[in-house]
C-alpha positions as CSV (number, residue, x, y, z in Angstrom):
1,X,-32.6,-27.6,42.5
2,X,-31.6,-31.1,41.3
3,X,-29.2,-29.5,38.8
4,X,-27.6,-27.5,41.6
5,X,-27.2,-30.6,43.9
6,X,-26.0,-32.7,41.0
7,X,-23.4,-30.0,40.1
8,X,-22.2,-29.8,43.7
9,X,-21.8,-33.5,44.0
10,X,-19.9,-33.8,40.7
11,X,-17.6,-31.0,41.9
12,X,-17.0,-32.7,45.2
13,X,-16.4,-36.1,43.7
14,X,-13.6,-34.5,41.5
15,X,-11.7,-33.9,44.8
16,X,-12.3,-37.3,46.4
17,X,-9.7,-40.1,45.8
18,X,-11.2,-43.6,46.0
19,X,-8.8,-46.3,46.8
20,X,-8.9,-50.1,46.5
21,X,-8.1,-51.9,49.8
22,X,-4.6,-52.5,48.6
23,X,-4.1,-48.9,47.6
24,X,-5.5,-47.7,50.9
25,X,-3.1,-49.9,52.8
26,X,-0.2,-48.5,50.8
27,X,-1.3,-44.9,51.3
28,X,-1.6,-45.5,55.0
29,X,1.9,-47.0,55.1
30,X,3.0,-43.7,53.4
31,X,1.4,-41.6,56.1
32,X,-2.2,-41.1,54.9
33,X,-5.0,-41.1,57.4
34,X,-8.0,-43.3,56.6
35,X,-11.3,-42.1,58.0
36,X,-13.8,-44.9,58.3
37,X,-17.3,-43.4,58.0
38,X,-19.2,-46.7,58.2
39,X,-21.8,-46.9,60.9
40,X,-20.7,-48.6,64.2
41,X,-22.9,-51.7,63.4
42,X,-21.0,-52.2,60.1
43,X,-17.7,-52.0,61.9
44,X,-18.9,-54.6,64.5
45,X,-20.2,-56.9,61.8
46,X,-17.4,-56.6,59.2
47,X,-14.5,-55.6,61.4
48,X,-12.4,-52.6,62.1
49,X,-9.8,-51.3,59.6
50,X,-6.4,-51.4,61.4
51,X,-5.1,-47.9,61.8
52,X,-8.2,-46.1,60.5
53,X,-9.9,-43.4,62.4
54,X,-13.5,-44.5,63.0
55,X,-16.0,-41.6,62.9
56,X,-19.7,-42.3,63.2
57,X,-21.4,-40.4,60.3
58,X,-23.8,-38.8,62.8
59,X,-20.8,-36.9,64.2
60,X,-20.2,-35.2,60.9
61,X,-23.8,-34.3,60.2
62,X,-25.3,-33.6,63.6
63,X,-23.3,-30.5,64.2
64,X,-20.1,-32.2,65.5
65,X,-18.0,-31.1,62.5
66,X,-20.1,-28.6,60.7
């Protein structure tokens, strides 16, 4: 089962673009939407990302988006 999960994660990661903060800001200026999946407590502690759409991870995995 580990091989299957590992393979699925590797495949998914091939389609994820990771940006530095500067790259993310530039992408947002060009029209990209940044989804902030950090828990609410992290956003309170470290601050909001201006223009990002904040989504609590529980929304995605508790049936909200699945």
